[in-house]
N, CA, C and O of each residue as an XYZ file, in Angstrom:
376
protein
N       8.239     -2.049     26.681
C       8.808     -0.812     27.201
C       8.899      0.200     26.065
O       9.444     -0.097     25.001
N       8.378      1.367     26.289
C       8.408      2.452     25.314
C       9.759      3.165     25.406
O      10.247      3.459     26.497
N      10.346      3.434     24.253
C      11.615      4.157     24.228
C      11.420      5.507     23.548
O      10.398      5.755     22.907
N      12.398      6.358     23.696
C      12.357      7.659     23.025
C      12.279      7.457     21.518
O      11.619      8.232     20.825
N      12.949      6.419     20.999
C      12.892      6.117     19.560
C      11.453      5.817     19.137
O      11.031      6.234     18.058
N      10.693      5.099     19.972
C       9.286      4.814     19.670
C       8.491      6.118     19.575
O       7.699      6.303     18.651
N       8.708      7.012     20.528
C       8.006      8.289     20.542
C       8.402      9.112     19.316
O       7.547      9.743     18.696
N       9.679      9.111     18.963
C      10.130      9.841     17.775
C       9.483      9.286     16.512
O       9.104     10.044     15.620
N       9.355      7.967     16.436
C       8.735      7.333     15.272
C       7.263      7.733     15.149
O       6.808      8.098     14.065
N       6.522      7.667     16.252
C       5.107      8.041     16.237
C       4.959      9.531     15.910
O       4.062      9.916     15.159
N       5.828     10.356     16.466
C       5.774     11.795     16.190
C       6.028     12.062     14.707
O       5.381     12.922     14.109
N       6.960     11.332     14.120
C       7.247     11.496     12.686
C       6.024     11.104     11.861
O       5.665     11.810     10.919
N       5.382      9.989     12.203
C       4.186      9.552     11.480
C       3.067     10.587     11.594
O       2.314     10.801     10.643
N       2.960     11.225     12.753
C       1.917     12.219     12.992
C       2.348     13.616     12.554
O       1.603     14.585     12.702
N       3.554     13.703     12.017
C       4.109     14.989     11.570
C       4.161     16.001     12.712
O       3.809     17.169     12.547
N       4.610     15.524     13.876
C       4.756     16.384     15.044
C       6.232     16.654     15.288
O       7.070     15.762     15.160
N       6.532     17.882     15.639
C       7.891     18.217     16.034
C       7.903     18.335     17.549
O       7.204     19.172     18.120
N       8.704     17.489     18.200
C       8.756     17.470     19.659
C      10.125     17.927     20.142
O      11.148     17.652     19.515
N      10.122     18.628     21.268
C      11.379     18.987     21.905
C      11.916     17.758     22.640
O      11.194     16.781     22.835
N      13.168     17.812     23.042
C      13.743     16.701     23.808
C      12.975     16.486     25.110
O      12.787     15.349     25.542
N      12.530     17.587     25.736
C      11.778     17.480     26.984
C      10.431     16.791     26.738
O      10.005     15.959     27.539
N       9.768     17.133     25.643
C       8.488     16.499     25.316
C       8.673     15.013     25.022
O       7.847     14.191     25.419
N       9.742     14.675     24.336
C      10.015     13.262     24.027
C      10.173     12.458     25.316
O       9.637     11.357     25.440
N      10.912     13.017     26.270
C      11.102     12.325     27.543
C       9.778     12.207     28.305
O       9.469     11.154     28.863
N       8.999     13.295     28.324
C       7.721     13.289     29.024
C       6.777     12.256     28.414
O       6.180     11.464     29.142
N       6.636     12.255     27.087
C       5.712     11.339     26.426
C       6.182      9.895     26.534
O       5.358      8.983     26.589
N       7.481      9.674     26.564
C       8.000      8.324     26.748
C       7.564      7.791     28.110
O       7.115      6.650     28.225
N       7.699      8.629     29.146
C       7.278      8.210     30.490
C       5.767      8.001     30.541
O       5.299      6.994     31.072
N       5.001      8.949     29.990
C       3.547      8.850     30.043
C       3.027      7.620     29.301
O       2.160      6.911     29.813
N       3.542      7.363     28.114
C       3.103      6.185     27.362
C       3.504      4.897     28.080
O       2.754      3.922     28.082
N       4.684      4.899     28.684
C       5.117      3.738     29.461
C       4.187      3.483     30.634
O       3.850      2.337     30.928
N       3.768      4.565     31.313
C       2.838      4.437     32.441
C       1.492      3.877     31.988
O       0.900      3.042     32.673
N       1.007      4.342     30.822
C      -0.272      3.853     30.299
C      -0.177      2.363     30.000
O      -1.063      1.595     30.375
N       0.888      1.955     29.328
C       1.044      0.533     28.992
C       1.202     -0.324     30.244
O       0.716     -1.455     30.286
N       1.868      0.197     31.247
C       2.011     -0.530     32.510
C       0.631     -0.721     33.154
O       0.341     -1.788     33.695
N      -0.211      0.303     33.097
C      -1.557      0.215     33.660
C      -2.395     -0.794     32.881
O      -3.140     -1.569     33.481
N      -2.283     -0.795     31.554
C      -3.011     -1.763     30.731
C      -2.567     -3.180     31.083
O      -3.403     -4.075     31.206
N      -1.285     -3.389     31.243
C      -0.790     -4.714     31.634
C      -1.343     -5.122     32.995
O      -1.667     -6.288     33.216
N      -1.449     -4.158     33.902
C      -2.014     -4.439     35.230
C      -3.480     -4.851     35.091
O      -3.919     -5.777     35.772
N      -4.240     -4.188     34.230
C      -5.644     -4.538     34.032
C      -5.775     -5.923     33.389
O      -6.740     -6.637     33.662
N      -4.825     -6.307     32.547
C      -4.863     -7.625     31.908
C      -4.716     -8.760     32.917
O      -5.069     -9.902     32.624
N      -4.198     -8.451     34.100
C      -4.004     -9.473     35.128
C      -5.284     -9.768     35.910
O      -5.339    -10.746     36.655
N      -6.303     -8.940     35.750
C      -7.554     -9.118     36.486
C      -8.300    -10.329     35.918
O      -8.457    -10.464     34.705
N      -8.750    -11.195     36.806
C      -9.493    -12.391     36.397
C     -10.937    -12.002     36.098
O     -11.695    -11.648     37.000
N     -11.305    -12.070     34.826
C     -12.672    -11.734     34.421
C     -13.414    -12.967     33.896
O     -14.432    -12.835     33.216
N     -12.913    -14.148     34.204
C     -13.504    -15.368     33.665
C     -14.940    -15.598     34.145
O     -15.720    -16.229     33.432
N     -15.311    -15.106     35.333
C     -16.665    -15.293     35.843
C     -17.537    -14.042     35.706
O     -18.570    -13.923     36.364
N     -17.122    -13.134     34.866
C     -17.862    -11.888     34.667
C     -18.680    -11.991     33.378
O     -18.151    -12.323     32.317
N     -19.965    -11.705     33.486
C     -20.853    -11.720     32.331
C     -20.512    -10.552     31.394
O     -20.420     -9.410     31.845
N     -20.326    -10.825     30.109
C     -20.024     -9.731     29.176
C     -21.183     -8.743     29.096
O     -22.350     -9.123     29.189
N     -20.842     -7.480     28.923
C     -21.856     -6.426     28.805
C     -21.648     -5.702     27.479
O     -20.513     -5.445     27.077
N     -22.742     -5.376     26.804
C     -22.610     -4.599     25.577
C     -22.730     -3.119     25.863
O     -22.072     -2.312     25.206
N     -23.555     -2.741     26.827
C     -23.679     -1.357     27.246
C     -24.044     -1.297     28.715
O     -24.681     -2.205     29.250
N     -23.643     -0.244     29.343
C     -23.878     -0.107     30.766
C     -25.304      0.361     31.038
O     -25.940     -0.123     31.975
N     -25.808      1.275     30.250
C     -27.161      1.812     30.450
C     -27.928      1.692     29.144
O     -27.350      1.459     28.082
N     -29.261      1.859     29.247
C     -30.055      1.885     28.028
C     -29.626      3.081     27.194
O     -29.452      4.187     27.704
N     -29.463      2.839     25.922
C     -28.962      3.880     25.037
C     -29.892      4.012     23.848
O     -30.233      3.016     23.209
N     -30.298      5.222     23.550
C     -31.166      5.487     22.405
C     -30.413      6.418     21.472
O     -29.941      7.478     21.885
N     -30.304      6.020     20.215
C     -29.625      6.848     19.239
C     -30.554      7.965     18.788
O     -31.643      7.707     18.274
N     -30.125      9.192     18.981
C     -30.931     10.341     18.591
C     -30.499     10.753     17.190
O     -29.343     11.106     16.955
N     -31.459     10.700     16.264
C     -31.148     11.045     14.880
C     -31.620     12.463     14.604
O     -32.632     12.915     15.142
N     -30.881     13.145     13.770
C     -31.283     14.478     13.335
C     -30.989     14.604     11.852
O     -30.177     13.861     11.302
N     -31.641     15.528     11.226
C     -31.430     15.760      9.813
C     -30.072     16.432      9.605
O     -29.721     17.363     10.329
N     -29.312     15.961      8.619
C     -28.039     16.591      8.295
C     -28.296     17.920      7.606
O     -29.090     18.005      6.669
N     -27.623     18.944      8.076
C     -27.739     20.258      7.464
C     -26.344     20.812      7.239
O     -25.504     20.759      8.137
N     -26.091     21.338      6.064
C     -24.822     21.986      5.775
C     -24.894     23.391      6.347
O     -25.698     24.211      5.903
N     -24.041     23.668      7.343
C     -24.022     24.976      7.966
C     -23.043     25.874      7.224
O     -23.339     27.030      6.920
N     -21.874     25.317      6.943
C     -20.860     26.050      6.208
C     -20.070     25.046      5.397
O     -19.501     24.108      5.956
N     -20.027     25.221      4.123
C     -19.296     24.306      3.252
C     -17.986     24.959      2.847
O     -17.971     25.999      2.189
N     -16.878     24.329      3.251
C     -15.572     24.882      2.922
C     -15.258     24.678      1.448
O     -15.667     23.692      0.835
N     -14.530     25.626      0.903
C     -14.113     25.505     -0.483
C     -12.889     24.608     -0.569
O     -12.208     24.371      0.428
N     -12.620     24.121     -1.749
C     -11.445     23.273     -1.970
C     -10.175     24.027     -1.582
O      -9.261     23.450     -0.993
N     -10.122     25.298     -1.910
C      -8.941     26.105     -1.592
C      -8.739     26.218     -0.084
O      -7.609     26.143      0.399
N      -9.842     26.400      0.667
C      -9.743     26.483      2.126
C      -9.228     25.176      2.719
O      -8.409     25.182      3.638
N      -9.714     24.061      2.190
C      -9.274     22.754      2.686
C      -7.812     22.511      2.363
O      -7.077     21.977      3.194
N      -7.379     22.892      1.173
C      -5.996     22.651      0.772
C      -5.005     23.527      1.533
O      -3.811     23.229      1.549
N      -5.482     24.606      2.166
C      -4.600     25.433      3.000
C      -4.035     24.611      4.161
O      -2.945     24.901      4.655
N      -4.777     23.584      4.598
C      -4.344     22.748      5.722
C      -3.362     21.664      5.310
O      -2.772     21.009      6.169
N      -3.180     21.466      4.018
C      -2.323     20.382      3.532
C      -0.860     20.750      3.712
O      -0.460     21.871      3.399
N      -0.048     19.808      4.219
C       1.384     20.081      4.312
C       2.000     20.201      2.918
O       3.008     20.884      2.733
N       1.379     19.525      1.931
C       1.857     19.592      0.553
C       0.666     19.345     -0.364
O      -0.256     18.613     -0.005
N       0.684     19.952     -1.542
C      -0.442     19.870     -2.465
C       0.107     19.769     -3.880
O       1.141     20.354     -4.202
N      -0.596     19.022     -4.715
C      -0.186     18.889     -6.107
C      -1.425     18.767     -6.988
O      -2.252     17.879     -6.781
N      -1.550     19.641     -7.953
C      -2.657     19.632     -8.912
C      -4.033     19.637     -8.221
O      -4.968     18.989     -8.693
N      -4.146     20.359     -7.120
C      -5.431     20.460     -6.445
C      -5.770     19.298     -5.538
O      -6.916     19.166     -5.107
N      -4.787     18.444     -5.235
C      -5.005     17.294     -4.356
C      -3.992     17.321     -3.225
O      -2.911     17.895     -3.360
N      -4.357     16.680     -2.081
C      -3.395     16.497     -0.999
C      -2.276     15.600     -1.502
O      -2.539     14.557     -2.100
N      -1.036     15.993     -1.266
C       0.105     15.161     -1.640
C       0.663     14.546     -0.359
O       0.992     15.253      0.594
N       0.764     13.222     -0.353
C       1.234     12.508      0.826
C       2.419     11.626      0.429
O       2.567     11.270     -0.740
N       3.265     11.274      1.407
C       4.384     10.405      1.090
C       3.910      9.039      0.629
O       2.882      8.542      1.089
N       4.658      8.436     -0.277
C       4.354      7.090     -0.752
C       4.573      6.100      0.399
O       5.548      6.207      1.143
N       3.667      5.151      0.532
C       3.770      4.139      1.585
C       4.067      2.801      0.937
O       3.449      2.428     -0.060
N       5.019      2.082      1.511
C       5.336      0.745      0.999
C       6.321      0.793     -0.146
O       6.941      1.823     -0.411
N       6.461     -0.360     -0.837
C       7.444     -0.581     -1.888
C       7.232      0.260     -3.043
O       7.989      0.181     -4.011
């Protein structure tokens, strides 16, 4: 069961600020998704042949071309925090 605390935790990890209404909405929506997944897990697939792909698939390759190369300064504008020209992120773990 998904709780509002779970949604708050995921939002914090994703650096999202949610309103109380959004927290309630996402808690319900995520709960509904997990309930549907649990329902699908109940389907007996023991006599179903595994499939790797539904249709024939051909990978189309193309040459890589640089259309626009962003500068370091442009990229760092998106960083929530920056230090000495690098993205600064919170320390993880001990």
